[in-house]
Each structure stands twice: as C-alpha cells, then as structure tokens.
PDB file of N, CA, C and O in Angstrom, chain B, residues numbered from 101:
ATOM      1  N   MET B 101     -43.769 -15.153  25.092  1.00  0.00           N
ATOM      2  CA  MET B 101     -43.113 -16.409  25.276  1.00  0.00           C
ATOM      3  C   MET B 101     -42.071 -16.611  24.177  1.00  0.00           C
ATOM      4  O   MET B 101     -42.335 -16.321  23.010  1.00  0.00           O
ATOM      5  N   LYS B 102     -40.891 -17.106  24.544  1.00  0.00           N
ATOM      6  CA  LYS B 102     -39.821 -17.312  23.571  1.00  0.00           C
ATOM      7  C   LYS B 102     -39.960 -18.672  22.914  1.00  0.00           C
ATOM      8  O   LYS B 102     -40.344 -19.658  23.543  1.00  0.00           O
ATOM      9  N   ALA B 103     -39.635 -18.694  21.631  1.00  0.00           N
ATOM     10  CA  ALA B 103     -39.665 -19.968  20.913  1.00  0.00           C
ATOM     11  C   ALA B 103     -38.347 -20.699  21.158  1.00  0.00           C
ATOM     12  O   ALA B 103     -37.290 -20.072  21.214  1.00  0.00           O
ATOM     13  N   LYS B 104     -38.406 -21.995  21.300  1.00  0.00           N
ATOM     14  CA  LYS B 104     -37.192 -22.779  21.521  1.00  0.00           C
ATOM     15  C   LYS B 104     -36.485 -22.995  20.190  1.00  0.00           C
ATOM     16  O   LYS B 104     -37.106 -23.241  19.156  1.00  0.00           O
ATOM     17  N   LYS B 105     -35.165 -22.894  20.259  1.00  0.00           N
ATOM     18  CA  LYS B 105     -34.379 -23.130  19.051  1.00  0.00           C
ATOM     19  C   LYS B 105     -34.203 -24.630  18.880  1.00  0.00           C
ATOM     20  O   LYS B 105     -33.945 -25.361  19.837  1.00  0.00           O
ATOM     21  N   VAL B 106     -34.347 -25.056  17.665  1.00  0.00           N
ATOM     22  CA  VAL B 106     -34.186 -26.469  17.369  1.00  0.00           C
ATOM     23  C   VAL B 106     -32.753 -26.680  16.904  1.00  0.00           C
ATOM     24  O   VAL B 106     -32.311 -26.072  15.929  1.00  0.00           O
ATOM     25  N   LYS B 107     -32.037 -27.539  17.603  1.00  0.00           N
ATOM     26  CA  LYS B 107     -30.657 -27.816  17.243  1.00  0.00           C
ATOM     27  C   LYS B 107     -30.619 -28.953  16.241  1.00  0.00           C
ATOM     28  O   LYS B 107     -31.332 -29.948  16.367  1.00  0.00           O
ATOM     29  N   ALA B 108     -29.771 -28.778  15.246  1.00  0.00           N
ATOM     30  CA  ALA B 108     -29.604 -29.841  14.256  1.00  0.00           C
ATOM     31  C   ALA B 108     -28.792 -30.956  14.901  1.00  0.00           C
ATOM     32  O   ALA B 108     -27.827 -30.702  15.623  1.00  0.00           O
ATOM     33  N   LYS B 109     -29.186 -32.159  14.638  1.00  0.00           N
ATOM     34  CA  LYS B 109     -28.455 -33.280  15.206  1.00  0.00           C
ATOM     35  C   LYS B 109     -27.151 -33.451  14.440  1.00  0.00           C
ATOM     36  O   LYS B 109     -27.132 -33.473  13.210  1.00  0.00           O
ATOM     37  N   LYS B 110     -26.077 -33.571  15.181  1.00  0.00           N
ATOM     38  CA  LYS B 110     -24.767 -33.726  14.590  1.00  0.00           C
ATOM     39  C   LYS B 110     -24.526 -35.197  14.305  1.00  0.00           C
ATOM     40  O   LYS B 110     -24.828 -36.070  15.119  1.00  0.00           O
ATOM     41  N   GLU B 111     -23.970 -35.446  13.120  1.00  0.00           N
ATOM     42  CA  GLU B 111     -23.670 -36.834  12.795  1.00  0.00           C
ATOM     43  C   GLU B 111     -22.563 -37.321  13.711  1.00  0.00           C
ATOM     44  O   GLU B 111     -21.630 -36.583  14.030  1.00  0.00           O
ATOM     45  N   LYS B 112     -22.676 -38.547  14.122  1.00  0.00           N
ATOM     46  CA  LYS B 112     -21.631 -39.097  14.978  1.00  0.00           C
ATOM     47  C   LYS B 112     -20.442 -39.459  14.103  1.00  0.00           C
ATOM     48  O   LYS B 112     -20.584 -40.046  13.030  1.00  0.00           O
ATOM     49  N   GLU B 113     -19.252 -39.086  14.600  1.00  0.00           N
ATOM     50  CA  GLU B 113     -18.036 -39.417  13.869  1.00  0.00           C
ATOM     51  C   GLU B 113     -17.151 -40.272  14.764  1.00  0.00           C
ATOM     52  O   GLU B 113     -17.227 -40.214  15.992  1.00  0.00           O
ATOM     53  N   SER B 114     -16.331 -41.047  14.130  1.00  0.00           N
ATOM     54  CA  SER B 114     -15.469 -41.938  14.913  1.00  0.00           C
ATOM     55  C   SER B 114     -14.406 -41.104  15.624  1.00  0.00           C
ATOM     56  O   SER B 114     -14.138 -39.964  15.246  1.00  0.00           O
ATOM     57  N   SER B 115     -13.829 -41.671  16.622  1.00  0.00           N
ATOM     58  CA  SER B 115     -12.823 -40.943  17.385  1.00  0.00           C
ATOM     59  C   SER B 115     -11.587 -40.660  16.533  1.00  0.00           C
ATOM     60  O   SER B 115     -10.949 -39.621  16.705  1.00  0.00           O
ATOM     61  N   SER B 116     -11.241 -41.561  15.622  1.00  0.00           N
ATOM     62  CA  SER B 116     -10.064 -41.314  14.773  1.00  0.00           C
ATOM     63  C   SER B 116     -10.298 -40.107  13.864  1.00  0.00           C
ATOM     64  O   SER B 116      -9.387 -39.305  13.659  1.00  0.00           O
ATOM     65  N   VAL B 117     -11.507 -39.970  13.319  1.00  0.00           N
ATOM     66  CA  VAL B 117     -11.836 -38.825  12.482  1.00  0.00           C
ATOM     67  C   VAL B 117     -11.846 -37.557  13.326  1.00  0.00           C
ATOM     68  O   VAL B 117     -11.362 -36.514  12.885  1.00  0.00           O
ATOM     69  N   PHE B 118     -12.389 -37.641  14.526  1.00  0.00           N
ATOM     70  CA  PHE B 118     -12.428 -36.482  15.420  1.00  0.00           C
ATOM     71  C   PHE B 118     -11.016 -35.988  15.717  1.00  0.00           C
ATOM     72  O   PHE B 118     -10.749 -34.790  15.621  1.00  0.00           O
ATOM     73  N   PHE B 119     -10.114 -36.893  16.075  1.00  0.00           N
ATOM     74  CA  PHE B 119      -8.756 -36.486  16.418  1.00  0.00           C
ATOM     75  C   PHE B 119      -7.962 -36.049  15.185  1.00  0.00           C
ATOM     76  O   PHE B 119      -7.088 -35.190  15.299  1.00  0.00           O
ATOM     77  N   ARG B 120      -8.245 -36.620  14.006  1.00  0.00           N
ATOM     78  CA  ARG B 120      -7.585 -36.187  12.779  1.00  0.00           C
ATOM     79  C   ARG B 120      -7.995 -34.743  12.464  1.00  0.00           C
ATOM     80  O   ARG B 120      -7.162 -33.940  12.044  1.00  0.00           O
ATOM     81  N   ASN B 121      -9.268 -34.416  12.666  1.00  0.00           N
ATOM     82  CA  ASN B 121      -9.746 -33.054  12.433  1.00  0.00           C
ATOM     83  C   ASN B 121      -9.212 -32.084  13.476  1.00  0.00           C
ATOM     84  O   ASN B 121      -9.065 -30.893  13.202  1.00  0.00           O
ATOM     85  N   LEU B 122      -8.928 -32.580  14.647  1.00  0.00           N
ATOM     86  CA  LEU B 122      -8.445 -31.758  15.746  1.00  0.00           C
ATOM     87  C   LEU B 122      -6.962 -31.424  15.591  1.00  0.00           C
ATOM     88  O   LEU B 122      -6.485 -30.428  16.135  1.00  0.00           O
ATOM     89  N   ARG B 123      -6.237 -32.259  14.848  1.00  0.00           N
ATOM     90  CA  ARG B 123      -4.792 -32.112  14.697  1.00  0.00           C
ATOM     91  C   ARG B 123      -4.466 -30.803  13.970  1.00  0.00           C
ATOM     92  O   ARG B 123      -5.081 -30.512  12.944  1.00  0.00           O
ATOM     93  N   PRO B 124      -3.517 -30.008  14.473  1.00  0.00           N
ATOM     94  CA  PRO B 124      -3.155 -28.745  13.827  1.00  0.00           C
ATOM     95  C   PRO B 124      -2.568 -28.974  12.430  1.00  0.00           C
ATOM     96  O   PRO B 124      -1.820 -29.927  12.213  1.00  0.00           O
ATOM     97  N   LYS B 125      -2.913 -28.099  11.494  1.00  0.00           N
ATOM     98  CA  LYS B 125      -2.471 -28.251  10.110  1.00  0.00           C
ATOM     99  C   LYS B 125      -0.976 -27.973   9.946  1.00  0.00           C
ATOM    100  O   LYS B 125      -0.348 -28.507   9.032  1.00  0.00           O
ATOM    101  N   PHE B 126      -0.391 -27.130  10.835  1.00  0.00           N
ATOM    102  CA  PHE B 126       1.021 -26.807  10.669  1.00  0.00           C
ATOM    103  C   PHE B 126       1.925 -28.022  10.877  1.00  0.00           C
ATOM    104  O   PHE B 126       3.086 -28.012  10.469  1.00  0.00           O
ATOM    105  N   LEU B 127       1.394 -29.064  11.510  1.00  0.00           N
ATOM    106  CA  LEU B 127       2.198 -30.267  11.696  1.00  0.00           C
ATOM    107  C   LEU B 127       2.401 -31.014  10.376  1.00  0.00           C
ATOM    108  O   LEU B 127       3.317 -31.828  10.259  1.00  0.00           O
ATOM    109  N   ASP B 128       1.555 -30.744   9.387  1.00  0.00           N
ATOM    110  CA  ASP B 128       1.667 -31.396   8.084  1.00  0.00           C
ATOM    111  C   ASP B 128       2.589 -30.637   7.132  1.00  0.00           C
ATOM    112  O   ASP B 128       2.766 -31.053   5.987  1.00  0.00           O
ATOM    113  N   TRP B 129       3.185 -29.519   7.593  1.00  0.00           N
ATOM    114  CA  TRP B 129       4.037 -28.697   6.737  1.00  0.00           C
ATOM    115  C   TRP B 129       5.284 -29.466   6.342  1.00  0.00           C
ATOM    116  O   TRP B 129       5.889 -30.178   7.144  1.00  0.00           O
ATOM    117  N   GLU B 130       5.645 -29.299   5.086  1.00  0.00           N
ATOM    118  CA  GLU B 130       6.886 -29.891   4.599  1.00  0.00           C
ATOM    119  C   GLU B 130       7.731 -28.776   4.008  1.00  0.00           C
ATOM    120  O   GLU B 130       7.188 -27.875   3.369  1.00  0.00           O
ATOM    121  N   PRO B 131       9.041 -28.808   4.202  1.00  0.00           N
ATOM    122  CA  PRO B 131       9.883 -27.745   3.642  1.00  0.00           C
ATOM    123  C   PRO B 131       9.858 -27.789   2.111  1.00  0.00           C
ATOM    124  O   PRO B 131       9.671 -28.855   1.525  1.00  0.00           O
ATOM    125  N   PRO B 132      10.045 -26.640   1.469  1.00  0.00           N
ATOM    126  CA  PRO B 132      10.009 -26.615   0.004  1.00  0.00           C
ATOM    127  C   PRO B 132      11.181 -27.395  -0.594  1.00  0.00           C
ATOM    128  O   PRO B 132      12.268 -27.447  -0.018  1.00  0.00           O
ATOM    129  N   THR B 133      10.941 -27.992  -1.741  1.00  0.00           N
ATOM    130  CA  THR B 133      11.993 -28.742  -2.417  1.00  0.00           C
ATOM    131  C   THR B 133      12.940 -27.763  -3.105  1.00  0.00           C
ATOM    132  O   THR B 133      12.654 -26.568  -3.192  1.00  0.00           O
ATOM    133  N   GLU B 134      14.059 -28.274  -3.590  1.00  0.00           N
ATOM    134  CA  GLU B 134      15.023 -27.422  -4.278  1.00  0.00           C
ATOM    135  C   GLU B 134      14.407 -26.798  -5.530  1.00  0.00           C
ATOM    136  O   GLU B 134      14.697 -25.645  -5.851  1.00  0.00           O
ATOM    137  N   GLU B 135      13.565 -27.541  -6.235  1.00  0.00           N
ATOM    138  CA  GLU B 135      12.906 -27.014  -7.420  1.00  0.00           C
ATOM    139  C   GLU B 135      11.983 -25.847  -7.054  1.00  0.00           C
ATOM    140  O   GLU B 135      11.961 -24.822  -7.735  1.00  0.00           O
ATOM    141  N   GLU B 136      11.223 -26.020  -5.969  1.00  0.00           N
ATOM    142  CA  GLU B 136      10.314 -24.953  -5.528  1.00  0.00           C
ATOM    143  C   GLU B 136      11.109 -23.721  -5.110  1.00  0.00           C
ATOM    144  O   GLU B 136      10.711 -22.593  -5.402  1.00  0.00           O
ATOM    145  N   LYS B 137      12.236 -23.936  -4.425  1.00  0.00           N
ATOM    146  CA  LYS B 137      13.079 -22.809  -4.024  1.00  0.00           C
ATOM    147  C   LYS B 137      13.601 -22.072  -5.250  1.00  0.00           C
ATOM    148  O   LYS B 137      13.600 -20.841  -5.289  1.00  0.00           O
ATOM    149  N   ALA B 138      14.050 -22.835  -6.259  1.00  0.00           N
ATOM    150  CA  ALA B 138      14.569 -22.225  -7.477  1.00  0.00           C
ATOM    151  C   ALA B 138      13.483 -21.431  -8.199  1.00  0.00           C
ATOM    152  O   ALA B 138      13.747 -20.342  -8.709  1.00  0.00           O
ATOM    153  N   LEU B 139      12.269 -21.966  -8.246  1.00  0.00           N
ATOM    154  CA  LEU B 139      11.157 -21.253  -8.879  1.00  0.00           C
ATOM    155  C   LEU B 139      10.834 -19.960  -8.133  1.00  0.00           C
ATOM    156  O   LEU B 139      10.536 -18.936  -8.747  1.00  0.00           O
ATOM    157  N   GLN B 140      10.897 -20.019  -6.812  1.00  0.00           N
ATOM    158  CA  GLN B 140      10.615 -18.819  -6.015  1.00  0.00           C
ATOM    159  C   GLN B 140      11.675 -17.753  -6.254  1.00  0.00           C
ATOM    160  O   GLN B 140      11.359 -16.569  -6.374  1.00  0.00           O
ATOM    161  N   VAL B 141      12.943 -18.180  -6.321  1.00  0.00           N
ATOM    162  CA  VAL B 141      14.029 -17.234  -6.576  1.00  0.00           C
ATOM    163  C   VAL B 141      13.847 -16.598  -7.951  1.00  0.00           C
ATOM    164  O   VAL B 141      13.996 -15.385  -8.098  1.00  0.00           O
ATOM    165  N   GLN B 142      13.528 -17.409  -8.956  1.00  0.00           N
ATOM    166  CA  GLN B 142      13.323 -16.895 -10.309  1.00  0.00           C
ATOM    167  C   GLN B 142      12.146 -15.914 -10.344  1.00  0.00           C
ATOM    168  O   GLN B 142      12.220 -14.877 -11.003  1.00  0.00           O
ATOM    169  N   ALA B 143      11.072 -16.239  -9.641  1.00  0.00           N
ATOM    170  CA  ALA B 143       9.906 -15.358  -9.599  1.00  0.00           C
ATOM    171  C   ALA B 143      10.263 -14.020  -8.951  1.00  0.00           C
ATOM    172  O   ALA B 143       9.823 -12.967  -9.411  1.00  0.00           O
ATOM    173  N   ARG B 144      11.060 -14.063  -7.885  1.00  0.00           N
ATOM    174  CA  ARG B 144      11.487 -12.819  -7.230  1.00  0.00           C
ATOM    175  C   ARG B 144      12.366 -11.983  -8.157  1.00  0.00           C
ATOM    176  O   ARG B 144      12.228 -10.760  -8.206  1.00  0.00           O
ATOM    177  N   LYS B 145      13.266 -12.635  -8.891  1.00  0.00           N
ATOM    178  CA  LYS B 145      14.129 -11.906  -9.828  1.00  0.00           C
ATOM    179  C   LYS B 145      13.300 -11.235 -10.911  1.00  0.00           C
ATOM    180  O   LYS B 145      13.542 -10.077 -11.251  1.00  0.00           O
ATOM    181  N   GLU B 146      12.323 -11.954 -11.455  1.00  0.00           N
ATOM    182  CA  GLU B 146      11.469 -11.387 -12.497  1.00  0.00           C
ATOM    183  C   GLU B 146      10.647 -10.223 -11.957  1.00  0.00           C
ATOM    184  O   GLU B 146      10.486  -9.207 -12.633  1.00  0.00           O
ATOM    185  N   ALA B 147      10.132 -10.369 -10.751  1.00  0.00           N
ATOM    186  CA  ALA B 147       9.344  -9.296 -10.149  1.00  0.00           C
ATOM    187  C   ALA B 147      10.217  -8.061  -9.922  1.00  0.00           C
ATOM    188  O   ALA B 147       9.775  -6.934 -10.142  1.00  0.00           O
ATOM    189  N   LYS B 148      11.450  -8.280  -9.483  1.00  0.00           N
ATOM    190  CA  LYS B 148      12.363  -7.168  -9.242  1.00  0.00           C
ATOM    191  C   LYS B 148      12.699  -6.465 -10.554  1.00  0.00           C
ATOM    192  O   LYS B 148      12.730  -5.235 -10.604  1.00  0.00           O
ATOM    193  N   ALA B 149      12.951  -7.231 -11.617  1.00  0.00           N
ATOM    194  CA  ALA B 149      13.256  -6.650 -12.924  1.00  0.00           C
ATOM    195  C   ALA B 149      12.060  -5.864 -13.462  1.00  0.00           C
ATOM    196  O   ALA B 149      12.230  -4.771 -14.001  1.00  0.00           O
ATOM    197  N   ASP B 150      10.863  -6.409 -13.319  1.00  0.00           N
ATOM    198  CA  ASP B 150       9.653  -5.717 -13.764  1.00  0.00           C
ATOM    199  C   ASP B 150       9.460  -4.406 -13.012  1.00  0.00           C
ATOM    200  O   ASP B 150       9.105  -3.386 -13.602  1.00  0.00           O
ATOM    201  N   GLU B 151       9.695  -4.445 -11.709  1.00  0.00           N
ATOM    202  CA  GLU B 151       9.545  -3.241 -10.892  1.00  0.00           C
ATOM    203  C   GLU B 151      10.578  -2.193 -11.299  1.00  0.00           C
ATOM    204  O   GLU B 151      10.268  -1.003 -11.363  1.00  0.00           O
ATOM    205  N   LEU B 152      11.808  -2.636 -11.575  1.00  0.00           N
ATOM    206  CA  LEU B 152      12.850  -1.708 -12.007  1.00  0.00           C
ATOM    207  C   LEU B 152      12.477  -1.062 -13.340  1.00  0.00           C
ATOM    208  O   LEU B 152      12.670   0.140 -13.519  1.00  0.00           O
ATOM    209  N   LYS B 153      11.949  -1.842 -14.270  1.00  0.00           N
ATOM    210  CA  LYS B 153      11.511  -1.288 -15.560  1.00  0.00           C
ATOM    211  C   LYS B 153      10.403  -0.261 -15.360  1.00  0.00           C
ATOM    212  O   LYS B 153      10.411   0.803 -15.980  1.00  0.00           O
ATOM    213  N   ARG B 154       9.457  -0.585 -14.494  1.00  0.00           N
ATOM    214  CA  ARG B 154       8.328   0.316 -14.245  1.00  0.00           C
ATOM    215  C   ARG B 154       8.806   1.628 -13.630  1.00  0.00           C
ATOM    216  O   ARG B 154       8.382   2.707 -14.043  1.00  0.00           O
ATOM    217  N   VAL B 155       9.688   1.527 -12.644  1.00  0.00           N
ATOM    218  CA  VAL B 155      10.186   2.724 -11.965  1.00  0.00           C
ATOM    219  C   VAL B 155      11.027   3.562 -12.921  1.00  0.00           C
ATOM    220  O   VAL B 155      10.942   4.790 -12.914  1.00  0.00           O
ATOM    221  N   THR B 156      11.837   2.900 -13.741  1.00  0.00           N
ATOM    222  CA  THR B 156      12.658   3.623 -14.707  1.00  0.00           C
ATOM    223  C   THR B 156      11.780   4.361 -15.715  1.00  0.00           C
ATOM    224  O   THR B 156      12.054   5.513 -16.049  1.00  0.00           O
ATOM    225  N   ALA B 157      10.742   3.713 -16.192  1.00  0.00           N
ATOM    226  CA  ALA B 157       9.824   4.356 -17.140  1.00  0.00           C
ATOM    227  C   ALA B 157       9.139   5.556 -16.498  1.00  0.00           C
ATOM    228  O   ALA B 157       8.986   6.595 -17.140  1.00  0.00           O
ATOM    229  N   LEU B 158       8.726   5.428 -15.244  1.00  0.00           N
ATOM    230  CA  LEU B 158       8.086   6.556 -14.558  1.00  0.00           C
ATOM    231  C   LEU B 158       9.061   7.711 -14.378  1.00  0.00           C
ATOM    232  O   LEU B 158       8.683   8.873 -14.530  1.00  0.00           O
ATOM    233  N   ALA B 159      10.311   7.402 -14.057  1.00  0.00           N
ATOM    234  CA  ALA B 159      11.318   8.450 -13.871  1.00  0.00           C
ATOM    235  C   ALA B 159      11.586   9.178 -15.192  1.00  0.00           C
ATOM    236  O   ALA B 159      11.706  10.403 -15.220  1.00  0.00           O
ATOM    237  N   LYS B 160      11.678   8.414 -16.283  1.00  0.00           N
ATOM    238  CA  LYS B 160      11.889   9.048 -17.586  1.00  0.00           C
ATOM    239  C   LYS B 160      10.723   9.959 -17.943  1.00  0.00           C
ATOM    240  O   LYS B 160      10.918  11.075 -18.424  1.00  0.00           O
ATOM    241  N   GLU B 161       9.513   9.474 -17.704  1.00  0.00           N
ATOM    242  CA  GLU B 161       8.319  10.267 -17.997  1.00  0.00           C
ATOM    243  C   GLU B 161       8.306  11.550 -17.170  1.00  0.00           C
ATOM    244  O   GLU B 161       7.984  12.623 -17.679  1.00  0.00           O
ATOM    245  N   ARG B 162       8.655  11.429 -15.902  1.00  0.00           N
ATOM    246  CA  ARG B 162       8.688  12.601 -15.023  1.00  0.00           C
ATOM    247  C   ARG B 162       9.743  13.599 -15.487  1.00  0.00           C
ATOM    248  O   ARG B 162       9.500  14.806 -15.485  1.00  0.00           O
ATOM    249  N   ASP B 163      10.929  13.093 -15.890  1.00  0.00           N
ATOM    250  CA  ASP B 163      11.986  13.975 -16.369  1.00  0.00           C
ATOM    251  C   ASP B 163      11.568  14.694 -17.652  1.00  0.00           C
ATOM    252  O   ASP B 163      11.861  15.876 -17.828  1.00  0.00           O
ATOM    253  N   LEU B 164      10.885  13.979 -18.544  1.00  0.00           N
ATOM    254  CA  LEU B 164      10.421  14.611 -19.770  1.00  0.00           C
ATOM    255  C   LEU B 164       9.399  15.710 -19.467  1.00  0.00           C
ATOM    256  O   LEU B 164       9.421  16.768 -20.096  1.00  0.00           O
ATOM    257  N   GLU B 165       8.513  15.463 -18.514  1.00  0.00           N
ATOM    258  CA  GLU B 165       7.529  16.473 -18.136  1.00  0.00           C
ATOM    259  C   GLU B 165       8.205  17.703 -17.529  1.00  0.00           C
ATOM    260  O   GLU B 165       7.815  18.837 -17.804  1.00  0.00           O
ATOM    261  N   LYS B 166       9.229  17.462 -16.696  1.00  0.00           N
ATOM    262  CA  LYS B 166       9.957  18.587 -16.097  1.00  0.00           C
ATOM    263  C   LYS B 166      10.662  19.410 -17.173  1.00  0.00           C
ATOM    264  O   LYS B 166      10.630  20.640 -17.151  1.00  0.00           O
ATOM    265  N   GLU B 167      11.299  18.714 -18.113  1.00  0.00           N
ATOM    266  CA  GLU B 167      12.006  19.402 -19.197  1.00  0.00           C
ATOM    267  C   GLU B 167      11.021  20.212 -20.050  1.00  0.00           C
ATOM    268  O   GLU B 167      11.318  21.344 -20.433  1.00  0.00           O
ATOM    269  N   ALA B 168       9.863  19.639 -20.343  1.00  0.00           N
ATOM    270  CA  ALA B 168       8.852  20.358 -21.125  1.00  0.00           C
ATOM    271  C   ALA B 168       8.365  21.587 -20.366  1.00  0.00           C
ATOM    272  O   ALA B 168       8.151  22.642 -20.962  1.00  0.00           O
ATOM    273  N   ALA B 169       8.193  21.457 -19.063  1.00  0.00           N
ATOM    274  CA  ALA B 169       7.743  22.596 -18.258  1.00  0.00           C
ATOM    275  C   ALA B 169       8.818  23.682 -18.247  1.00  0.00           C
ATOM    276  O   ALA B 169       8.496  24.868 -18.322  1.00  0.00           O
ATOM    277  N   ARG B 170      10.091  23.291 -18.154  1.00  0.00           N
ATOM    278  CA  ARG B 170      11.186  24.267 -18.182  1.00  0.00           C
ATOM    279  C   ARG B 170      11.202  25.016 -19.518  1.00  0.00           C
ATOM    280  O   ARG B 170      11.358  26.237 -19.555  1.00  0.00           O
ATOM    281  N   ARG B 171      11.042  24.277 -20.596  1.00  0.00           N
ATOM    282  CA  ARG B 171      11.052  24.906 -21.917  1.00  0.00           C
ATOM    283  C   ARG B 171       9.887  25.879 -22.071  1.00  0.00           C
ATOM    284  O   ARG B 171      10.043  26.969 -22.622  1.00  0.00           O
ATOM    285  N   ARG B 172       8.705  25.468 -21.574  1.00  0.00           N
ATOM    286  CA  ARG B 172       7.532  26.345 -21.634  1.00  0.00           C
ATOM    287  C   ARG B 172       7.790  27.617 -20.833  1.00  0.00           C
ATOM    288  O   ARG B 172       7.480  28.723 -21.278  1.00  0.00           O
ATOM    289  N   TYR B 173       8.364  27.439 -19.638  1.00  0.00           N
ATOM    290  CA  TYR B 173       8.615  28.588 -18.766  1.00  0.00           C
ATOM    291  C   TYR B 173       9.644  29.518 -19.401  1.00  0.00           C
ATOM    292  O   TYR B 173       9.481  30.738 -19.396  1.00  0.00           O
ATOM    293  N   ARG B 174      10.709  28.924 -19.951  1.00  0.00           N
ATOM    294  CA  ARG B 174      11.732  29.754 -20.595  1.00  0.00           C
ATOM    295  C   ARG B 174      11.147  30.504 -21.795  1.00  0.00           C
ATOM    296  O   ARG B 174      11.450  31.677 -22.013  1.00  0.00           O
ATOM    297  N   GLY B 175      10.323  29.826 -22.554  1.00  0.00           N
ATOM    298  CA  GLY B 175       9.696  30.467 -23.718  1.00  0.00           C
ATOM    299  C   GLY B 175       8.790  31.603 -23.311  1.00  0.00           C
ATOM    300  O   GLY B 175       8.791  32.658 -23.946  1.00  0.00           O
ATOM    301  N   GLU B 176       8.014  31.402 -22.256  1.00  0.00           N
ATOM    302  CA  GLU B 176       7.121  32.456 -21.771  1.00  0.00           C
ATOM    303  C   GLU B 176       7.922  33.622 -21.214  1.00  0.00           C
ATOM    304  O   GLU B 176       7.568  34.782 -21.424  1.00  0.00           O
ATOM    305  N   ALA B 177       8.999  33.315 -20.506  1.00  0.00           N
ATOM    306  CA  ALA B 177       9.825  34.378 -19.916  1.00  0.00           C
ATOM    307  C   ALA B 177      10.497  35.195 -21.020  1.00  0.00           C
ATOM    308  O   ALA B 177      10.571  36.421 -20.929  1.00  0.00           O
ATOM    309  N   ALA B 178      10.984  34.520 -22.059  1.00  0.00           N
ATOM    310  CA  ALA B 178      11.619  35.226 -23.169  1.00  0.00           C
ATOM    311  C   ALA B 178      10.578  36.065 -23.914  1.00  0.00           C
ATOM    312  O   ALA B 178      10.870  37.184 -24.335  1.00  0.00           O
ATOM    313  N   GLY B 179       9.386  35.538 -24.075  1.00  0.00           N
ATOM    314  CA  GLY B 179       8.324  36.273 -24.766  1.00  0.00           C
ATOM    315  C   GLY B 179       7.918  37.506 -23.989  1.00  0.00           C
ATOM    316  O   GLY B 179       7.599  38.528 -24.596  1.00  0.00           O
ATOM    317  N   ASN B 180       7.920  37.450 -22.685  1.00  0.00           N
ATOM    318  CA  ASN B 180       7.531  38.586 -21.856  1.00  0.00           C
ATOM    319  C   ASN B 180       8.575  39.699 -21.930  1.00  0.00           C
ATOM    320  O   ASN B 180       8.220  40.873 -21.822  1.00  0.00           O
ATOM    321  N   LYS B 181       9.853  39.363 -22.110  1.00  0.00           N
ATOM    322  CA  LYS B 181      10.903  40.369 -22.152  1.00  0.00           C
ATOM    323  C   LYS B 181      10.833  41.193 -23.438  1.00  0.00           C
ATOM    324  O   LYS B 181      11.136  42.386 -23.434  1.00  0.00           O
ATOM    325  N   HIS B 182      10.444  40.567 -24.507  1.00  0.00           N
ATOM    326  CA  HIS B 182      10.412  41.250 -25.782  1.00  0.00           C
ATOM    327  C   HIS B 182       9.211  42.186 -25.931  1.00  0.00           C
ATOM    328  O   HIS B 182       9.215  43.039 -26.818  1.00  0.00           O
ATOM    329  N   ARG B 183       8.238  42.058 -25.134  1.00  0.00           N
ATOM    330  CA  ARG B 183       7.023  42.896 -25.260  1.00  0.00           C
ATOM    331  C   ARG B 183       7.216  44.261 -24.758  1.00  0.00           C
ATOM    332  O   ARG B 183       6.290  45.071 -24.799  1.00  0.00           O
TER     333      ARG B 183
END
C-alpha cells in the first residue's frame, strides 16, 4: 500500500501580491546612466590594457626561450664539429 503525501498548506496571498510576483522582471529594467556607461567603458579599457600587457609578457618570454634554445643548439652543433 502506498503512503499518501502530505501537502504543505500554502499561505494565502492577496491578489495584488500574486500579480506583482507574476510580473516579468525585465519590465523593471532601466537603461544605464551616463556614469554607469562611463565606468563600463573605463573597465573595458583597463581590461584590454591588462590583457595586452599579459600577452606581451608571454610573447617576450617565448622569444627568450626560443633564443636560448637556438644558442644551445648552435653551441652543441659547434661542439660536435670540433670533436
């Protein structure tokens, strides 16, 4: 035999509260102010500058590693010729 599920009684709410909860949230959207737009632009500029610094540092590091590998290879090749 199956046990019956007991449903919790829902509190009664007024119709105004019901319809306020039913109202879509996107209707309350307001466009950003000029200050908010300026802050967003500044944040994007800073993020772009940070990303450029990071990429530049990685490129320099990669170039240094390549140069070191070339020097090692040239040194080994020169050492092999003299033997």
